[in-house]
C-alpha positions in Angstrom: 0.1 0.0 0.0 1.3 3.5 -1.0 -0.8 5.6 1.3 1.4 7.8 3.3 2.8 9.7 0.2 3.4 12.8 2.6 4.5 10.9 5.9 6.8 13.4 7.5 5.1 16.3 6.3 4.1 18.6 9.3 0.8 20.7 8.8 -0.6 23.3 11.1 -3.9 24.1 10.1 -6.1 27.2 11.5 -9.1 26.2 9.7 -12.6 27.3 10.3 -15.8 25.4 8.7 -15.0 24.1 5.3 -12.1 25.4 2.8 -9.3 25.4 5.3 -10.3 22.1 6.9 -10.7 20.7 3.4 -7.5 21.5 2.7 -6.0 19.9 6.0 -8.0 17.0 5.2 -6.4 16.3 2.0 -3.0 16.3 3.7 -3.9 14.3 6.3 -5.6 11.5 4.2 -2.3 11.6 2.1 -0.2 10.9 5.6 0.9 14.2 6.5 0.7 15.0 10.6 -1.9 17.6 10.8 -2.6 19.7 13.8 -5.5 21.6 14.0 -5.4 24.8 16.1 -8.7 25.7 17.6 -10.0 28.3 19.6 -10.6 26.8 23.3 -14.3 28.1 23.4 -15.8 25.6 21.4 -13.2 25.3 18.7 -14.0 25.4 14.8 -17.6 26.3 14.6 -18.3 23.5 12.4 -18.5 21.4 15.4 -22.0 22.9 15.7 -23.1 23.5 12.2 -25.7 21.2 12.4 -27.1 18.3 14.7 -24.7 16.5 16.6 -23.9 13.4 15.0 -21.0 12.0 16.9 -19.2 12.9 20.2 -21.4 15.9 20.0 -20.0 17.3 16.7 -21.9 17.7 13.3 -21.3 15.3 10.3 -19.9 18.4 8.6 -17.2 18.6 11.0 -16.3 14.7 11.0 -16.2 15.0 7.1 -13.5 17.6 6.8 -11.5 16.9 9.9 -10.8 13.1 9.9 -7.1 12.2 10.8 -6.0 15.2 12.2 -5.0 16.1 15.9 -6.5 19.0 18.0 -4.6 21.6 19.9 -6.4 24.8 21.5 -4.7 28.1 21.6 -5.9 31.4 22.7 -4.6 33.4 20.1 -5.5 36.6 21.1 -2.9 36.0 24.0 1.1 36.3 23.6 1.0 33.0 25.0 -1.0 31.6 22.6 0.8 33.2 19.6 4.3 31.9 21.8 2.8 28.4 21.9 1.8 28.6 18.1 5.4 29.6 16.9 6.3 26.7 18.8 4.4 24.2 16.8 5.8 26.2 13.5 9.3 25.8 14.7 9.1 22.1 12.9 6.6 22.7 10.6 6.5 22.5 7.0 3.1 24.2 6.1 0.9 26.5 8.1 -2.4 27.2 6.2 -5.5 29.2 7.6 -8.8 30.7 6.3 -9.3 33.3 9.3 -11.4 36.3 8.4 -9.4 38.8 6.7 -7.0 41.2 8.3 -7.2 38.6 11.7 -3.9 37.2 11.4 -2.5 40.4 11.0 -3.9 41.8 13.9 -2.9 38.6 15.9 0.9 39.0 14.7 0.7 35.7 12.6 0.4 37.5 9.1 2.6 36.4 6.4 5.2 38.9 6.9 5.8 38.3 10.5 5.6 34.3 10.4 7.8 33.8 7.4 10.5 36.2 8.7 10.6 34.0 11.8 10.1 30.5 10.0 11.9 31.2 6.6 11.7 27.3 5.6 7.8 27.4 6.2 5.2 27.5 3.6 2.5 29.9 4.4 -1.2 29.4 3.0 -3.3 32.4 3.4 -7.1 31.6 2.1 -9.3 34.4 1.9 -13.0 35.1 0.4 -12.5 37.7 -1.9 -8.5 38.0 -2.8 -5.3 39.1 -0.9 -5.4 42.6 -3.0 -8.0 44.9 -4.2 -10.9 46.9 -2.6 -12.7 43.9 -1.4 -9.7 42.3 -0.1 -10.7 42.7 3.7 -14.4 41.6 3.1 -15.4 38.1 4.6 -17.6 35.8 2.5 -19.1 32.1 2.4 -19.8 29.8 -0.5 -23.1 31.0 -1.6 -21.9 34.6 -1.7 -18.8 33.6 -3.9 -21.0 31.5 -6.2 -23.0 34.9 -6.6 -20.4 37.4 -6.7 -18.2 35.0 -9.2 -20.8 34.5 -11.6 -21.4 30.9 -11.1 -24.8 31.1 -10.2 -25.8 33.2 -13.1 -25.0 30.4 -15.1 -26.6 27.4 -12.9 -30.2 26.6 -13.8 -33.1 26.6 -16.1 -33.1 28.8 -19.4 -35.2 31.8 -18.2 -35.1 30.9 -14.9 -33.5 32.6 -11.7 -29.9 31.9 -10.8 -29.5 29.1 -8.9 -26.5 27.9 -6.3 -24.6 24.5 -7.2 -25.5 22.2 -5.2 -22.0 21.2 -3.9 -19.7 23.6 -2.0 -17.2 23.8 -5.3 -15.8 27.2 -4.3 -14.9 26.0 -0.7 -13.6 22.9 -1.8 -12.0 24.1 -4.7 -10.2 26.6 -3.0 -9.2 24.0 -0.5 -7.8 21.9 -3.4 -5.8 25.2 -4.9 -4.2 25.6 -1.5 -2.9 22.1 -1.5 -1.6 22.2 -5.0 0.2 25.7 -4.3 1.7 24.7 -1.2 3.1 21.1 -3.0 4.3 23.4 -5.5 6.2 25.8 -3.3 7.4 22.6 -1.4 9.3 21.7 -4.6 10.7 25.2 -4.8 11.8 25.0 -1.1 13.7 21.4 -1.9 15.6 23.7 -4.4 16.2 26.8 -2.7 15.6 26.1 1.2 13.1 28.5 1.6 9.7 28.5 2.0 7.1 31.3 1.0 3.5 32.4 0.9 0.5 30.9 -1.4 -2.6 32.9 -1.6 -5.7 31.5 -2.9 -9.4 32.8 -2.1 -12.9 31.5 -2.9 -13.3 34.3 -5.6 -10.3 33.6 -7.6 -11.8 29.8 -7.6 -15.1 30.8 -8.5 -13.8 32.8 -11.5 -11.5 29.8 -12.6 -14.8 27.7 -12.8 -16.6 30.0 -14.5 -13.9 30.6 -16.7 -15.4 29.2 -20.0 -18.4 31.6 -19.6 -15.6 34.6 -18.7 -13.6 33.8 -21.9 -16.6 33.8 -24.1 -17.8 37.3 -23.1 -14.3 38.6 -23.1 -13.6 37.5 -26.4 -16.9 37.4 -28.1 -19.2 40.0 -26.1 -21.7 37.5 -26.0 -23.1 36.5 -22.3 -23.5 32.8 -22.0 -26.9 31.6 -21.5 -28.0 28.8 -18.7 -28.8 25.4 -20.4 -30.2 23.0 -17.6 -28.3 20.1 -18.4 -27.4 21.2 -21.6 -24.6 22.2 -23.5 -24.2 25.6 -25.0 -22.2 24.1 -28.1 -23.4 20.4 -28.7 -26.9 19.2 -29.6 -28.1 16.7 -28.5 -26.2 16.8 -25.4 -28.4 16.9 -22.3 -31.2 15.0 -20.1 -34.3 13.5 -21.7 -37.2 12.1 -19.3 -37.6 8.2 -20.2 -41.1 6.9 -19.3 -39.9 6.1 -15.5 -36.7 8.7 -15.0 -34.5 11.3 -16.6 -31.4 10.0 -18.8 -28.4 12.2 -20.0 -27.7 11.7 -23.8 -24.0 13.2 -24.9 -23.7 13.4 -29.1 -20.3 14.7 -29.1 -20.1 14.5 -32.9 -22.2 14.0 -36.1 -21.1 10.4 -36.0 -22.8 9.8 -32.6 -25.8 11.7 -33.6 -26.2 9.3 -36.5 -26.1 6.4 -34.4 -28.8 8.0 -32.1 -30.9 8.8 -34.5 -30.9 5.5 -36.1 -31.8 3.9 -32.7 -34.4 6.2 -32.1 -36.1 5.2 -35.5 -35.5 8.3 -37.3 -32.4 8.0 -39.8 -34.0 10.7 -41.7 -32.8 13.3 -39.3 -29.2 12.4 -40.6 -30.3 13.6 -44.3 -32.3 16.5 -43.0 -30.2 19.7 -43.9 -31.7 21.1 -40.6 -30.0 18.5 -38.5 -27.0 16.9 -40.5 -24.4 18.8 -38.8 -24.2 20.1 -35.2 -24.0 23.6 -36.3 -27.3 23.1 -38.1 -28.5 21.2 -34.7 -27.7 24.1 -32.8 -29.8 26.7 -35.0 -32.7 24.2 -35.3 -32.6 22.9 -31.5 -36.3 24.0 -30.9 -37.4 21.7 -33.7 -35.0 18.6 -33.0 -35.3 18.4 -29.1 -38.9 18.1 -28.9 -38.9 15.4 -31.2 -36.3 13.5 -29.3 -38.1 14.0 -26.3 -41.1 12.3 -27.3 -39.6 9.4 -28.5 -37.4 9.0 -25.5 -40.5 9.1 -23.0 -42.0 6.0 -24.7 -39.8 3.5 -23.3 -37.9 2.9 -19.8 -35.0 4.1 -19.0 -33.0 0.9 -18.5 -33.9 0.0 -22.0 -32.7 3.2 -23.6 -29.4 2.8 -21.3 -28.9 -0.5 -22.7 -29.5 0.4 -26.4 -27.5 3.1 -26.4 -24.6 1.9 -24.5 -24.6 -1.3 -27.1 -24.3 1.4 -30.2 -21.7 3.4 -28.0 -23.6 6.3 -27.6 -22.5 7.9 -24.3 -25.3 8.0 -21.9 -26.1 7.8 -18.3 -29.1 7.9 -15.8 -29.3 11.1 -13.8 -28.7 9.2 -10.5 -30.7 10.0 -6.9 -27.8 9.7 -4.4 -29.2 6.3 -3.1 -29.1 5.6 -6.9 -25.5 6.5 -7.4 -24.3 4.4 -4.1 -26.0 1.3 -5.6 -24.2 1.6 -8.9 -21.8 -1.5 -9.1 -19.3 0.9 -10.6 -19.2 3.4 -7.6 -18.9 0.3 -5.2 -16.1 -1.0 -7.2 -13.9 2.4 -6.8 -14.2 2.3 -2.9 -14.8 5.8 -2.4 -17.2 5.3 0.5 -14.8 4.1 3.3 -15.3 3.1 6.8 -13.6 5.8 9.3 -11.1 4.0 11.5 -12.4 3.8 15.2 -15.5 4.9 14.4 -19.2 3.5 13.6 -19.6 5.5 10.2 -18.2 6.0 6.5 -17.4 9.0 4.9 -16.0 9.7 1.0 -12.4 9.2 0.5 -9.9 11.0 -1.5 -10.6 10.9 -5.4 -7.0 9.3 -6.5 -4.9 6.3 -6.0 -1.2 5.6 -5.7 0.0 2.5 -7.6 -3.5 1.6 -7.7 -4.3 1.9 -4.0 -6.9 5.1 -2.6 -5.1 6.7 0.5 -7.0 5.3 3.6 -8.4 7.6 6.4 -6.0 8.0 9.0 -8.8 8.1 11.7 -11.9 10.2 12.9 -12.1 13.8 13.7 -10.4 14.9 16.9 -12.1 16.0 20.1 -11.3 19.5 21.0 -8.2 20.1 22.7 -7.3 15.8 22.8 -3.6 16.7 21.7 -2.8 19.5 23.9 -0.4 17.6 25.8 1.5 15.8 23.2 1.5 18.5 20.6 2.3 21.7 22.6 4.9 19.8 24.5 6.9 18.6 21.0 6.2 22.0 19.7 7.5 23.8 22.4 
């Protein structure tokens, strides 16, 4: 097994709620030692974000804090800051998503910390970015989906903007932070010095909206919402079978020809209105209702079998229970039992030499590692 690819790496996380803790969870799952620094009074707010699940903490806290150690420090006191510097003496990475300006107020901003610990990689995660007129503004996932344009491109045509159902901005920022830290770690191998990595929810949102932004910048056209569809390919969307939705992706004219034949309409391929993808884009208002009428006659399982047999990409639009019942999902082993606990969580979506990193343990109790970690750090 090649689980501990980051064994020997020490990460100090001052994380709250999601983006910071998710970055820490990635490091922990990959084998790094992650010490989570929490305030003595209640710790990470995520412990209380939702009903108590295990050990008095909410399920979301367990999701993003598995495999870590917990240390409580009052960083508003000189003693707490001194203790933090003790932890940083032999740390490789420090990451935080404190409210903008708080780290500097506490005397643990990037300039102060990297001057004292020149080999440290300091990762500062913010809402709106480290520069600009809004740099000190706090923010949360739905605010940055809205501000960064993601909500405007999500939902039904003509409908209201919609928040994405997953925390793509928070978790994406955590992911970029880990990527930046590992890149800076590689630089440290060459130079012997660390540095500062800045990430933000807004920058992540802008990247995820990048195709739409680039389209507007270069053509002046604002992208439309397409529900399950695609702005440049037709048909490339969900249709209702007689018992549930199925997504069909005809990514080229050859696939459309197969699809049309299976639907019993080979004449569509010879019709100048539908013969090419560009023609179908112009005339999708005519084509899509005809496809929908045919698809609605037969059950989803039949369509999946028929379309997969002829090589037309398709998939059921699954609910979460249906996802978990899929043999392919089960084979991947993404849902893993948490060592030492009686519940399971979703694991990291990557493998090394064929093996997926295993969670090292559950989320820590508040301050559970004070005695050991603070003694070692001091």
